[in-house]
N, C-alpha and C positions, 0 to 999 in steps of 0.2 A: 872453335879453336880456343884452347885455354891460354891465358896470359902467362908467358914464360917467366915473368917477374914474380909471380905468385907461387910460393913453394907448395908442393903437393906431398906432404909428409905421410898421409894416411893411406893405408892400403886396404882397409876394411871398415866395416860398420862399428866394430867394437870400440875403436879409439874415439870416434865421434860420440858414442853413447857414454863412455866413461868420462870424457872431457866435459860434456854437458852436465852430467850428473854431479861430478865433483864441484863444478862452479855453482850449480843451483843449491847444493847443500850449504855452501858458505853464504848464500843469499837467502836462505830459508827462514823458518819460523822457530828456531831453537829458543828464542826469547819468549815466544808466545804460545806455541802449539801445546806443550804439556799442560799449561794452565787452562787454555781455552777449551780443550777437549772435556775436562772434568767440569768446568764452569758452565758449559752449555749442553749438558746432557749426555756426554760420552758418544755413543754410537751415532746419534742423529747429526751431531756436529761433524764427526769424522766423515760421514757420508756426504754432507754438503761440501766439505773440504775436498774430498776425492773427486766429486763431480766437477768442481771448479778447475782442478788440476788438469783433468783429461778432456773436459769439454771446452775450456777456455785457454788455459796457459799452454797446453801442448799444441793445439792448433795454431795459436798465434806464434809460438816459438818456431813451429814448423814453417810458417810463412816467412819468418825472418831468415831461417836457414836456407829456404828455397831461393829467396831473393839474392842472398849472398852467393849461393852456388851458381846462379845465373850470371850475376854481375861480376863476380871474381874481383871484388875490390873492397874498400872500406864501406861502412854503412852508407856514407854519403854517395860514394861512387856507385855502389850497387843499386841504390834507389834511383840515382840519376839514369843509370842504364835501364832500369825497369820503366821509368817514366817515358824515356825515349821510345822503347819498344811498344809501350802501350798507347803512345800518342797523347800523353797527358802533360799537364803543366810541370815544368821543371821545379816549381815551388814545392812539390811533394818531396823532393830530395832533401829539403830542410829538415824533415823528420830524422834523417840520418845524423845531421849535426846535433839535433836535440838529444838523440840517443847517446851520442858521444859525451855530451855534457852531463847527462844524467849518470852515465857510467862513472865519470870522474867524481861526481858528488858522492855516489855510493862507494867509490874507492876510498874516499876520505873517511867515511864511516867505517868501512872494513878495516882500514889501517888502525883506527882507534880500537876496534874490537880485537884485532889480532894482538895488539900491544897489551890490552888488559888481560886477555886469555893467557898469553905467555907469562905475564907477571904472576897471575894466580897459579899457574903450573909451577913456577919457580918457588913461590912462597910455600905452597903445599909440599913440594919435594924437599924443601929445607926444614919441614916440620915446624914452621913458624906459627901455625895456627892450631897446633895440637891441643885438643880439648878446649878450644876457644868457645866463648859464648857467642850467640848471634850478634849481640851488640859489639863485641870485639871484632868479629868478622866484618860487620858493616863499617866500623871505624877504620879498619885496614883498607877497605876499598875506597872509602871517602878520602883517605889520605892520598891514595893513588890518583884520584881525580883532582884534588886541590893542589897537590905538589908533585906534578908528574915529572918523571925522568925522561929526557928526550933521546937518550942513547939507544934504547931498545927500538922505538919506532923508526929512528934514523937507520938502524941496522936492517930492520925489516924492509923498509922502503928501498934501501940500497940494493939488497939482494933481488927484490922483485924487479927493480929497474934494470939491473944487469941481465936478468933472465929475459926481460922484454926486449932488450937490445940484441940479444943473441938470436932473436927471431922466433916465429911461431913453431918451427919444427922442434926446437928444444923445449920451449915453454909448454906447449900443449902435450908433448910426450910426457913431461914431468907431471902435469896435472892428471893425465889419464892413467899412466902406468906406475907412478910413484905415490902421488898424493892420495888417490882414491883407494888403492889397496891398503896403504898405511892407515887411513881413516877407518876402513872396514875392520882391520885387525884390532885397532885400539878400541873401537866401539864394542866389538865382540867381547874383549876382555873385561870392559866395564860392565857389560850386561851380565856376564858370568859372576862377577863380584856382587852385583846387585841381587841376583838370584840367591846367592849364598848368604848375604848379610842383610838384605832389605826386607821390608814388610810387604809381601806379595799380596796379601788380602786388601790392604789399603790401596795399592796400585790397581787391583782389579776393580774395586769399587769406584775409583776415580776415572779410570780410562775406559772401562768396558760396561759402564752403566748404560741403560736404555731409558732415559728420562726425558720425555718430550715436554714435560712441564717447564724444564729449565732451558729448553731449546728456543722456541719462539722466533719472532722476527729478528731480534737483535742477534741471536745465536746463528740464525741462517745467514745473515749478512756477514757476520764475523767469519763464518766458515768459508763463504765465497771469497771474501777479500784475502783471507790467508791462503787459500788455494790458488787464487789468481797470481799472487805475488811471490809464490814459493820458488818458481823457476826464474831463470835469468832473462825472461822475455822482456821486450821493451827497452833494452839497454844496448842493442847493437852487438851483443856477444854472439847471438845465434848467427848473425850476418857474417861476422869475421870467421866463425867456425865453418860456416857453409862455404866460404870462399876458399877454404883449404881442404875441403873434403873431395874425394874422388867423385867423378860425375855419375857413377853407376850405383850409388847407394840408394836404398829405400829410405828416404829421409824421414817420412812420417813415422814409420815403424821404429827408426832409430830414436826419434824424440819421444815416442811412447815408452820405449825401454828406459830412457833417461828419467822420464816421469815416474815410472815404477820404482826405479832405484831411489829417487828422491823421497817418495812417500815411505818406502821401506826404511830409509835412514832416519827420517823424522819420527816414525812410529817406534823404531828401535831405541832412539834417544829418549823418548818419553818413557818407554818400558825400563830403561836403565836408570833413570833419575827418580821417578816417582816413588818406587819402593824405598830408596835411600832416604828420601824426605819423610816418608811414613815411619821409618824406623827411629828417627830422631824427633818425631812428633812435630813436624814442620809442615804447614800447609803450602801447596804450590802458590806462587805469585806470578805476576806478569812483568816482563821487561827486565831491566838491569838488576832489580832486586832479586829476581829468581835465579839468574845465572851467576851473579857475582857475590851474592850474600847467602841465599838459602842453600845452594848447591855446595859451595865451599864449606859451609857450616856442617852439612851432612857428612861430607868426606872427612872433615877434621875430627869428627866425634865417633868414627867407626874404626874397628880394627883394620889395619893396613890401608885405611882411607887415604892417607897422605900419598901413598904410592899410586893408587888407582885414580885419585883426584888429579895428580899430575898427568897421568895418562889421558884422562878425559879432557882436561884443558889443553893438553898438547894436540889432541884430535881436533877440537874446535878451532884452535889457532891455525892448524894446518888447513882446515876448511876455509877459514877466512883468508889465508895466504893464497890458496888456489883461486878464490873469487877475486882477490885483489889483482893477481896476475892477469886474469881474464879481463877484468874491468879496465886495465890500462890499455889493452890491445886496440879497441876501437879508435881511441884518440891517436895512438901511435901510428896505426895504419892510415888514418886520415892525413896526418902530417907527412907520412912517408910516401903514400901513393898519390894523394890529391894535391899536396903542397910541395912535392918533390924535395922533401928534406931527407938528409941522410938518416938511416934508421937509428943509429946510435944517438945522434943529436935529438931526434924525435922522442926517443925513450927517455933521455935525460930531461928534456923540457917537460914532458908529461909527469915524470917523477917529481921534479921540482914543484910543479903546479900543485900536485897532490900534497906534497910536504908543506907548502905554504898555506894551503887551505886547511890542513889539519892543525897547524900551529895557530892559525887565526881563530878557528872554532874552539880550540882548547882555551885560548886566552879569554874568549867571550862566553865560554861554557854553553854555547847554543847547540852543540852537537848532541846533547842528551835528549832534547825534546823537539826542537824546531826542525832539524835536518831530517830525521826519520819520518815525521808527519808530512812535511812538504814533499818528500820523495815519494811516499805512497800515492799521493794525489797525482804527481807528475807522471809516474810510471803507469798509472791507470789510463791517463790521457794518451800516453805513447802507445799503449796496447790497443786502445780504441782506434786511433788513427791508423795504425798498422793493419788492423783487421779490415777497416773500411777501404783502405787503398788496395790491398791485395784482393779482397773478395768482391769489391764493387767497382774499382777503377781499372784493374788489370783484366784484359781479355782472358777468359777461362783457358784457352789453349796454351797460354804461356806457362801458368803453373802446372797444368796437366803434362806439358812437355818435359818439365823438370822432375815431376813426380811420376814418370812413366813406369817406374819399377813397382809402384803400388797397384794392387788390384783395383779394378774400376769401382767396386762397391766401397772399398776403403777410401779411395779418393773422394767419392761422393759424400761419405760421412765427414771427412775433413772439410769439404767445401760447405756443407750445411752448417757445421759447427762454426766455421770461420765467418760465414755470411750472416747467420741469424742468431745462433746461440751466444757467441762471444760478444757481439755488440750489445745485445740485450742485457746480458749479465754485467758487462763493463759499465754500461750506463747506470744500472741499478746500484752497483757498488760505488760508483763515482758520486752519485747524488747522496748516497748514505754516508760516505766518508766526508763529503762537504758539510752535511748536517751535523755529524759528530764534531768536526773541527769548529763549526760555528758555535756549537753549544759548549765548547771548551773541553770535550771528551778526548 
C-alpha cells in the first residue's frame, strides 16, 4: 500500500529517466572530463570511464532508487524501512542522514557554480570580453571570486527554494520536461557552432586518440573515479526519486537509460568545447581554469562567440540549477516526513542553511579546493556502504520483489555488479583518492 502522503506525479519511465539524467549532468565532470580524456590516452580512458558508469554508478544508483521505491520516504525513512524488513540494525539508516548532509554540501558547491556560470553568460552576452586576452579573462574571473556580488546567488537560491516548497510534482516535472530539453537544445546549438568555427583536427587528436602509453595506472584510476562520481548516486537523490515513481517501472533499465544520456551529454560537451580551444591555440586544462578561463577566452575570440558563449554558460547554469533543486530535496523530505515539519518551513530552512554555508565558504575561500576534494572521498564511502547494505545485508527477495519488471538475467547482472564489482572498484578508487590527497594531489 503506497503512502497517500507521498505524491505520485510520474506516469511512466521517461520522467524518471529524464529527471535522473538532468540531475547527474549537473553533478558530472564538465570541469574534468574534456581534459582527462586527452591527458590519459583518449579511448582507453573513456572505456574505463564508461565501465565505471555502468558497472558501478548505475547499479548503486539503482539500489538507491529501489530502496526509495520500497520505503516511500526520505533517504532516512526508506533505509529505516529497509533495515526493519531485513532484520538489520537500525543504525544502517544513519546512511540516509549522511546522504542528506552530503547532498547539502554539494548543493553549496552547485550554488557557487550556477552563480559563476550565469555571471559568465551575462558577461559574454554583454560583449565585455570581446577579443580579450587570456590574462584579461582570468583577471575577470578572479575579480568575480574576490569581490563577489551576492544578489545573483540569493536570487538563484530563492527560486530553487520556492520550487522545493511547491513540492516534488512541480520540481521534478520542471527538471525532466523543461531543464533537460532546454539543455539538449542549447548544447546542440553550441556543437553546431563548434563544427563550423572550431579546429576539428585538434579535437580528433585529443579526444579520439588511442594511446595506451599515456593511460597507465593513474589514467585507469582517474577514469574509474570520474565514472563513479558522474551520476548522483550516494547523495539520496535516487532514493527520493524512487519514492515518487510508480511501482510498476523497470527501475534498472530506467537508470541505465539515464546513464546513457549522462555519458552522451558529457561526450557531446567535450566535442563542443575542444575544437573551440584548438581554434584559439589553447590547450585544455582541468578544473575552474578550464571552464571559467579557457572556454570564455575561446568564445570571446571567435565570430559570434559571445552569443554562443552565453548559450553554453546558460546551459551549464541550467544543469547546475537542476542539480541544486534535486540536492535540496533529500533534506527537505527528511524534515517534512521524518521530523513532521511543514514543507514550506522545511524548504525555507534548507535554503537558508545552503545560503549560510555558501556565504561562509566564500568568506574563507575554501570552496575552491577543500570542499570538492573532501566530497569526492565522502561520496565514495557513501556509495560503498550503500552497495554493501543492499547487496550483503538485505535478503535477495526484497530487491528482487521491487525489480520484478526486470528479466531474471538482467537482475542477476545487477546483483553481481552491486555485490562484487562495485565494492571492489569503490575500495580501489577510495584508497587511490586517499593516496592522492595524502600526497597533496
